[in-house]
VEXVEX-576269 format. One line per field, with one value per residue (C-alpha): residue number from 1; x, z, y; residue in one letter. Coordinates in nm, 4 decimals. Layout:
! VEXVEX-576269
pos <- [NUM;...]
px <- [X;...]
pz <- [Z;...]
py <- [Y;...]
code <- [a;...]
***
This chain:
! VEXVEX-576269
pos <- [1;2;3;4;5;6;7;8;9;10;11;12;13;14;15;16;17;18;19;20;21;22;23;24;25;26;27;28;29;30;31;32;33;34;35;36;37;38;39;40;41;42;43;44;45;46;47;48;49;50;51;52;53;54;55;56;57;58;59;60;61;62;63;64;65;66;67;68;69;70;71;72;73;74;75;76;77;78;79;80;81;82;83;84;85;86;87;88;89;90;91;92;93;94;95;96;97;98;99;100;101;102;103;104;105;106;107;108;109;110;111;112;113;114;115;116;117;118;119;120;121;122;123;124;125;126;127;128;129;130;131;132;133;134;135;136;137;138;139;140;141;142;143;144;145;146;147;148;149;150;151;152;153;154;155;156;157;158;159;160;161;162;163;164;165;166;167;168;169;170;171;172;173;174;175;176;177;178;179;180;181;182;183;184;185;186;187;188;189;190;191;192;193;194;195;196;197;198;199;200;201;202;203;204;205;206;207;208;209;210;211;212;213;214;215;216;217;218;219;220;221;222;223;224;225;226;227;228;229;230;231;232;233;234;235;236;237;238;239;240;241;242;243;244;245;246;247;248;249;250;251;252;253;254;255;256;257;258;259;260;261;262;263;264;265;266;267;268;269;270;271;272;273;274;275;276;277;278;279;280;281;282;283;284;285;286;287;288;289;290;291;292;293;294;295;296;297;298;299;300;301;302;303;304;305;306;307;308;309;310;311;312;313;314;315;316;317;318;319;320;321;322;323;324;325;326;327;328;329;330;331;332;333;334;335;336;337;338;339;340;341;342;343;344;345;346;347;348;349;350;351;352;353;354;355;356;357;358;359;360;361;362;363;364;365;366;367;368;369;370;371;372;373;374;375;376;377;378;379;380;381;382;383;384;385;386;387;388;389;390;391;392;393;394;395;396;397;398;399;400;401;402]
px <- [1.6918;1.5930;1.9121;1.8472;1.4965;1.6113;1.3316;1.6149;1.5062;1.1503;0.8708;0.5349;0.2055;0.0491;0.2653;0.2402;0.4597;0.4562;0.6908;0.5266;0.5974;0.5792;0.2902;0.2442;0.5010;0.8652;1.0584;1.1212;1.0699;0.8056;0.6018;0.7118;0.4325;0.3110;0.1575;0.0037;-0.3015;-0.2489;-0.1342;0.0873;-0.1755;-0.2990;-0.0987;-0.2263;-0.0338;-0.2046;-0.2069;-0.3884;-0.5183;-0.7792;-0.9026;-1.0628;-0.8138;-0.7552;-1.1544;-1.0631;-0.7496;-0.9385;-1.2296;-0.9627;-0.7230;-1.0391;-1.1294;-0.7800;-0.6118;-0.2197;-0.0705;0.2889;0.3235;0.1837;0.0662;-0.2938;-0.2521;-0.2119;-0.6080;-0.6811;-0.5259;-0.6609;-1.0113;-1.0336;-0.9105;-1.1943;-1.4244;-1.3200;-1.3375;-1.6829;-1.8117;-1.6323;-1.8182;-2.1455;-2.1137;-2.0681;-2.3886;-2.5943;-2.5860;-2.4254;-2.4724;-2.3269;-2.4197;-2.1639;-2.2753;-2.3198;-2.4342;-2.3610;-2.4733;-2.5064;-2.1691;-2.2331;-2.1667;-1.8256;-1.5821;-1.4479;-1.1804;-1.3214;-1.6425;-1.4226;-1.2440;-1.5341;-1.6637;-1.3728;-1.3709;-1.7017;-1.5749;-1.2680;-1.3307;-1.0774;-0.8799;-0.7316;-0.5985;-0.5180;-0.4333;-0.4894;-0.3754;-0.4237;-0.1956;-0.3173;-0.5630;-0.4025;-0.6139;-0.5597;-0.7915;-0.7725;-0.9690;-1.0030;-1.1546;-0.9944;-0.6485;-0.5723;-0.5500;-0.4948;-0.5487;-0.2973;-0.4814;-0.3048;-0.2682;0.0143;-0.1321;-0.3056;-0.1162;-0.2132;-0.0276;-0.1166;-0.0412;0.0539;0.4255;0.4799;0.3409;0.3517;0.6640;0.4088;0.0956;-0.0877;-0.4225;-0.5406;-0.8469;-0.9357;-1.1151;-1.3892;-1.4290;-1.6022;-1.4723;-1.3382;-1.0926;-1.0942;-0.7951;-0.6992;-0.5674;-0.7571;-1.0301;-1.0690;-1.4123;-1.5007;-1.7511;-1.8808;-1.9521;-2.2889;-2.3897;-2.2338;-2.0712;-2.0197;-1.8058;-1.5365;-1.3750;-1.0348;-0.8733;-0.5051;-0.1962;-0.0325;0.2672;0.5589;0.7930;1.1179;0.9359;0.8604;1.2686;1.5774;1.7493;2.1147;2.0237;2.1007;1.7915;1.4792;1.4585;1.7403;1.5529;1.2410;1.4735;1.5871;1.2669;1.1375;1.1919;0.9865;0.7082;0.6402;0.5921;0.3822;0.1731;0.1266;-0.0593;-0.3732;-0.7435;-0.8024;-1.1609;-1.1339;-0.8993;-1.1337;-1.4249;-1.2329;-1.1700;-1.5000;-1.6454;-1.3705;-1.5003;-1.8558;-1.8557;-1.8437;-1.5387;-1.2725;-1.0929;-0.7604;-0.7456;-0.4789;-0.1967;0.2122;0.3979;0.0457;-0.0276;0.2089;0.1882;-0.1127;0.0355;0.2683;-0.0670;-0.1898;0.0996;-0.0092;-0.3785;-0.3661;-0.0346;-0.0792;-0.4448;-0.5775;-0.8389;-0.8819;-0.8435;-0.8380;-0.5669;-0.6967;-0.5477;-0.7481;-0.7626;-0.8853;-1.1670;-1.4151;-1.3688;-1.4816;-1.7897;-2.0525;-1.8790;-1.9484;-2.2377;-2.3538;-2.1318;-1.8191;-1.5295;-1.3249;-0.9519;-0.9057;-0.5543;-0.3801;-0.0980;-0.2222;-0.5501;-0.6240;-0.5455;-0.8194;-0.8342;-0.8894;-1.1214;-1.3331;-1.3354;-1.4663;-1.7475;-1.8395;-1.7935;-2.0531;-2.2949;-2.3131;-2.3394;-2.0032;-1.8114;-1.5232;-1.1835;-0.9884;-0.5683;-0.4314;-0.1337;-0.3562;-0.6544;-0.8963;-0.8013;-1.1234;-1.0103;-1.0603;-1.3387;-1.5237;-1.4864;-1.7130;-1.3852;-1.0540;-0.6778;-0.4104;-0.0791;0.0894;0.4050;0.4273;0.4903;0.6080;0.7822;1.0702;0.8824;0.9837;0.7782;0.9948;0.8410;0.4894;0.5259;0.6754;0.3635;0.0838;0.2970;0.2508;-0.0809;-0.1624;0.0675;-0.1997;-0.5035;-0.3727;-0.3078;-0.6639;-0.7805;-0.6050;-0.6088;-0.9709;-0.9160;-0.5764;-0.4929;-0.2944;-0.2442;-0.3487;-0.4618;-0.6906;-0.6508;-0.4090;-0.1808;0.0563;0.1626;0.2262;0.3928;0.2049;0.1620;0.4929]
pz <- [1.6419;1.9852;2.1557;2.0028;2.0828;2.4321;2.3826;2.5730;2.9414;2.8571;3.0002;2.9317;2.7382;2.5506;2.2764;1.9335;1.6926;1.3825;1.0358;0.8594;0.5737;0.6262;0.4818;0.6836;0.8435;0.8477;0.8776;1.2775;1.6335;1.7267;1.3839;1.4485;1.6002;1.8158;1.9441;2.2398;2.4402;2.6738;2.8957;2.7499;2.8742;2.5501;2.2266;1.9334;1.5740;1.2277;0.8664;0.6039;0.5898;0.7682;0.5771;0.8355;1.0532;1.0346;1.1502;1.4466;1.5050;1.5400;1.7707;1.9953;2.0068;2.1246;2.3780;2.5217;2.3847;2.2793;1.9786;1.9383;1.5817;1.2558;1.1645;1.0834;1.3170;1.6406;1.6527;1.6593;2.0025;2.1633;2.0366;2.2069;2.5313;2.4502;2.4614;2.7280;2.9383;2.7573;2.9064;3.3183;3.3154;3.2150;3.4210;3.6936;3.6119;3.6129;3.1676;3.1156;2.7634;2.7409;2.5227;2.2430;1.8995;1.7654;1.4832;1.5104;1.7370;2.1179;2.3065;2.6852;2.8044;2.7193;2.9541;2.8995;2.6924;2.4273;2.4217;2.4161;2.0504;1.8779;1.9694;1.8200;1.5327;1.4301;1.3563;1.1593;0.7578;0.5173;0.5485;0.8650;1.0180;1.3888;1.6862;2.0314;2.4005;2.7453;3.0530;3.3216;3.0582;2.9158;2.5784;2.2670;2.0440;1.6771;1.3936;1.0253;0.6978;0.3869;0.5273;0.5729;0.9140;0.9981;1.3333;1.4342;1.6890;1.9062;2.2393;2.3158;2.2119;1.9533;1.6533;1.4554;1.0925;0.7536;0.5973;0.7962;0.7642;0.9916;1.2896;1.0940;1.3328;1.5778;1.3977;1.1202;1.2097;1.0975;1.0794;0.8092;0.9244;0.7321;0.6920;0.9504;1.1784;1.5287;1.7136;2.1039;2.2251;2.5956;2.7440;2.6532;2.4376;2.1257;1.9997;1.7052;1.6088;1.3489;1.3649;1.1745;1.3088;1.6595;1.7706;1.4652;1.4100;1.1734;0.9983;1.1017;0.7845;0.7629;0.6181;0.3397;0.3800;0.6209;0.8788;0.6664;0.3087;0.5215;0.6463;0.4543;0.5124;0.3702;0.1638;0.2554;0.1954;0.0525;-0.2448;-0.3519;-0.2139;-0.4092;-0.6967;-0.6953;-0.5703;-0.9359;-1.1023;-0.8328;-0.8293;-1.1834;-1.1773;-0.8711;-1.0931;-1.3934;-1.1335;-1.1598;-1.2006;-1.5610;-1.5553;-1.4125;-1.6585;-1.9032;-1.8265;-1.7855;-2.1752;-2.2640;-2.0460;-2.2294;-2.5963;-2.4966;-2.3226;-2.4611;-2.3317;-2.1120;-1.8468;-1.6450;-1.3258;-1.1003;-0.9486;-0.9385;-1.0736;-1.1087;-1.3074;-1.5154;-1.5464;-1.6807;-1.9661;-2.0703;-2.0451;-2.3123;-2.5585;-2.5238;-2.5765;-2.8812;-3.0597;-2.9728;-2.9259;-3.1218;-2.8286;-2.7024;-2.3680;-2.1727;-1.9077;-1.6319;-1.3214;-1.0632;-0.9637;-1.3403;-1.3227;-1.2801;-1.6145;-1.7656;-1.5596;-1.8049;-2.0480;-1.7923;-1.8943;-1.7694;-2.0166;-1.9349;-1.7724;-1.5301;-1.3732;-1.0723;-0.9848;-0.6750;-0.4955;-0.0924;-0.2334;-0.0304;-0.2622;-0.2029;-0.5318;-0.6786;-0.4382;-0.5120;-0.8789;-0.8338;-0.6195;-0.8898;-1.1387;-0.9653;-0.9392;-1.3277;-1.2905;-1.4665;-1.3517;-1.1674;-1.1727;-0.8771;-0.8927;-0.5780;-0.3526;-0.0425;-0.0093;0.2716;0.1385;0.0709;-0.3256;-0.2668;-0.1524;-0.3662;-0.6938;-0.8882;-0.9947;-0.8131;-0.9183;-0.6576;-0.7698;-0.5192;-0.5113;-0.1186;0.1104;-0.0218;0.2080;0.0106;-0.1336;-0.4566;-0.6495;-0.8338;-0.8155;-0.7550;-1.0916;-1.2546;-1.1047;-1.2521;-1.6205;-1.6071;-1.5312;-1.8376;-2.0492;-1.8905;-1.9897;-2.3751;-2.4075;-2.2867;-2.5540;-2.8182;-2.6679;-2.5137;-2.5098;-2.4041;-2.0196;-1.9272;-1.5635;-1.3603;-1.0157;-0.9509;-1.0655;-1.2928;-1.1285;-1.4301;-1.5232;-1.8412;-1.9283;-2.0904;-2.4869;-2.7170]
py <- [1.6518;1.4962;1.6485;1.9748;1.9917;1.8684;1.5448;1.3125;1.1636;1.2988;1.0289;1.0741;0.8495;1.0785;1.3370;1.5191;1.6526;1.8000;1.9247;2.1732;2.3775;2.7409;2.8439;3.1819;3.3747;3.3148;2.9766;3.0713;2.9456;3.0729;2.9475;2.5535;2.3585;2.2452;2.5593;2.6655;2.8852;3.2219;2.9259;2.7073;2.4221;2.3338;2.2231;2.1213;2.0234;2.1156;2.0415;2.1906;2.5801;2.7401;3.0206;3.1828;3.2349;3.6534;3.6414;3.3706;3.5572;3.9240;3.8043;3.6065;3.9294;4.1485;3.8723;3.8948;3.6399;3.6933;3.5560;3.4975;3.3480;3.4065;3.0842;3.0212;2.7409;2.8905;3.0515;2.6743;2.6629;2.9506;2.9083;2.5706;2.7427;3.0290;2.7411;2.5959;2.9525;2.9414;2.6187;2.6441;2.9910;2.8705;2.5159;2.7699;2.9885;2.6621;2.6387;2.2637;2.3592;2.6980;2.9812;2.8794;2.8393;2.4843;2.3579;1.9781;1.7382;1.7528;1.7003;1.7404;1.4043;1.4322;1.6377;2.0340;1.9739;1.7211;1.9648;2.2396;2.0673;2.0331;2.3167;2.4863;2.2431;2.3529;2.6948;2.6473;2.6782;2.5233;2.1768;2.0431;1.7568;1.8663;1.7061;1.8429;1.7736;1.9633;1.9802;1.6972;1.5230;1.1759;1.1795;1.3242;1.4918;1.4702;1.5775;1.5700;1.7803;1.7351;1.6970;1.3039;1.1538;0.8128;0.6498;0.3447;0.1221;-0.1500;-0.3087;-0.0938;0.2144;0.5060;0.6654;0.9432;1.0370;1.1449;0.8250;0.4717;0.4313;0.6228;0.3966;0.0566;-0.0150;-0.0440;-0.1217;-0.2615;-0.1580;0.1585;0.3785;0.6037;0.9138;1.0913;1.4403;1.6083;1.3490;1.3411;1.1042;1.0678;0.8396;0.7787;0.4565;0.1849;0.3704;0.4915;0.6706;0.8348;1.1261;1.3316;1.6775;1.6697;1.3008;1.2582;0.9294;0.7012;0.3216;0.3739;0.0503;-0.0953;-0.1658;-0.4164;-0.2824;-0.4929;-0.3382;-0.4406;-0.2083;-0.3106;-0.1562;0.2232;0.2087;0.3387;-0.0007;-0.0026;0.3198;0.6911;0.8548;0.7013;0.8658;0.6124;0.3326;0.4317;0.3884;0.1093;-0.0481;0.0439;-0.2779;-0.4594;-0.2257;-0.2664;-0.6338;-0.5537;-0.3136;-0.5851;-0.7811;-0.6423;-0.7934;-0.8837;-0.8666;-0.5090;-0.3655;-0.5292;-0.3877;-0.0226;-0.1161;-0.1597;0.1469;0.3540;0.2175;0.2392;0.5969;0.9546;1.1025;1.0229;1.2159;1.1741;1.4253;1.4324;1.7210;1.7148;1.3861;1.2104;1.4686;1.4185;1.0084;1.0879;1.2929;1.0143;0.8106;1.0444;0.9792;0.6181;0.6244;0.8967;0.7308;0.3717;0.2952;0.5924;0.6949;1.0531;1.1409;1.4653;1.5055;1.7642;1.9502;1.8233;2.2214;2.3055;2.0434;2.2381;2.4282;2.1103;1.9652;2.1005;1.8395;1.5488;1.3013;0.9952;0.8237;0.9743;0.7621;0.9784;0.8201;0.9820;0.9297;1.0312;0.8262;0.8812;0.8810;1.1976;1.4815;1.7452;1.8703;1.5491;1.4454;1.7602;1.6654;1.3130;1.4052;1.7033;1.3951;1.1606;1.4683;1.4190;1.0675;0.9862;0.6600;0.6919;0.4861;0.5343;0.4820;0.4748;0.3059;0.3458;0.1275;0.2503;0.5837;0.8599;0.7864;0.4134;0.4300;0.7015;0.5488;0.2999;0.0683;0.0714;0.0177;0.0030;0.1181;-0.1586;0.0485;0.0009;0.3130;0.5769;0.8131;1.0700;1.4094;1.3502;1.0688;0.8004;0.4282;0.5520;0.7415;0.4685;0.2337;0.4970;0.4953;0.1109;0.1098;0.3591;0.1227;-0.1559;-0.0179;0.0826;-0.2660;-0.3478;-0.1192;-0.2770;-0.6595;-0.6952;-1.0495;-1.0562;-1.1701;-0.8486;-0.9119;-1.2093;-1.2188;-1.5106;-1.8552;-1.7881;-1.5445;-1.4946;-1.1273;-1.0352;-0.7208;-0.4188;-0.3858;-0.2745]
code <- [m;r;v;k;c;g;l;e;g;i;e;g;t;t;g;i;g;h;t;r;w;a;t;h;g;l;v;s;s;a;n;s;h;p;h;t;d;c;s;g;k;i;a;i;i;h;n;g;i;i;e;n;h;r;e;l;r;e;e;l;i;a;r;g;h;r;f;v;s;d;t;d;s;e;v;i;a;h;l;i;e;d;r;m;s;a;i;f;r;d;r;a;e;g;e;p;n;g;n;m;e;s;v;g;p;s;f;e;p;f;g;p;f;e;e;a;c;f;r;a;f;e;r;l;k;g;s;y;a;v;l;a;i;s;e;g;e;e;k;i;v;g;a;r;k;d;s;p;l;a;v;g;v;s;e;h;g;t;f;f;a;s;d;v;s;p;f;l;e;w;t;k;e;v;v;y;l;e;n;h;d;i;v;v;a;e;k;g;d;v;r;f;y;n;l;q;e;g;e;v;s;r;p;v;s;t;v;e;w;n;r;e;e;a;e;k;g;i;f;e;h;f;m;l;k;e;i;s;e;q;a;e;t;i;q;r;a;i;l;q;d;a;e;v;i;g;r;i;a;g;k;i;r;e;g;f;g;v;f;f;v;a;c;g;s;s;y;n;a;c;l;s;g;t;y;l;f;s;k;v;a;r;m;h;v;n;v;v;l;a;s;e;f;e;n;y;e;h;f;l;t;e;r;t;l;v;f;a;v;s;q;s;g;e;t;a;d;v;l;d;a;v;r;a;a;k;r;r;g;s;t;i;v;s;i;t;n;v;m;g;s;s;l;s;r;e;g;d;m;l;i;m;m;n;s;g;p;e;v;c;v;l;s;t;k;t;y;t;s;q;v;v;l;m;a;l;g;e;g;g;l;l;h;p;h;r;g;l;c;g;r;g;a;e;a;r;p;i;g;p;h;r]
***
């Protein structure tokens, strides 16, 4: 791929790249990322869906912009270009703040490129994790809304990815962006902002995974590797805090209504859990696709327990369901594989899957870990005084109930 794309021999300190599903238009070179503006000087990559891209495209075409792809992402590059032109024009006319629409705080102290990015991001509706660069600017501007974006920080550079696995080779220090966050990274400096709050500080987390866990090693591909890791991940999954499992079991017994909310393979793991809860523990639970959770909101009360399950901890529909449940006063138990993710922060109680990095698109070891955790919960109901797990003074893993 490096040879085919002509990447051999390229030198530089700032770069972006992305592989994206063809959500808009055909699989073609024109629709591939990065996308650029009319001049080819501004480039962006984007993960997510821009819901108002048609409206923005028509507006920009009317102002003379030329589009070359069918993607929703390309509008971001042209919107940044359009905002930059407006900034230069307004400053030339003695209006440093410009006449641009803005709903957020002032970003006047920044250069035209950063300010243009900020103003462009204000116009976007939908979900996005965006990185933008510009010719002559040794910096990357990133933004996130309802799509994950992690920032790896080290003395050797700053790294961006949807999760931490791609940059574990260089750093284990990571910042997880919040919704509406913007990051400006240049040599020796990383600054964080929020479209609604202005400049903010974000905590740095240390990832416990190591570089080897995110590499294929002796295996032909990651799926084979992750299948082979299942025995180990099962052992790690059952190493949970017995007190937390006990508290969760108590909430289930005392509460009124239990929901499992998830998507994809996590949803299938929850379906497996219903067998354990209903057939073995004689406990009724509701398993709901996160995208359909709004149809069940009227059943939620302060006595309801909601298990939110997501490997990445950033599944948008799951997070929406969590926020809806919190508005109703329900208790949230987050089950995720990524410490520091949105889901790990938003729950009232947290259960980590401890599966290590998942690289393969098809879930194997994470699905197995989730099923094991369902068994732990069921075992906690049947045997509330048994030491199901052992993180603490007595680290002795005891298998789930059989």
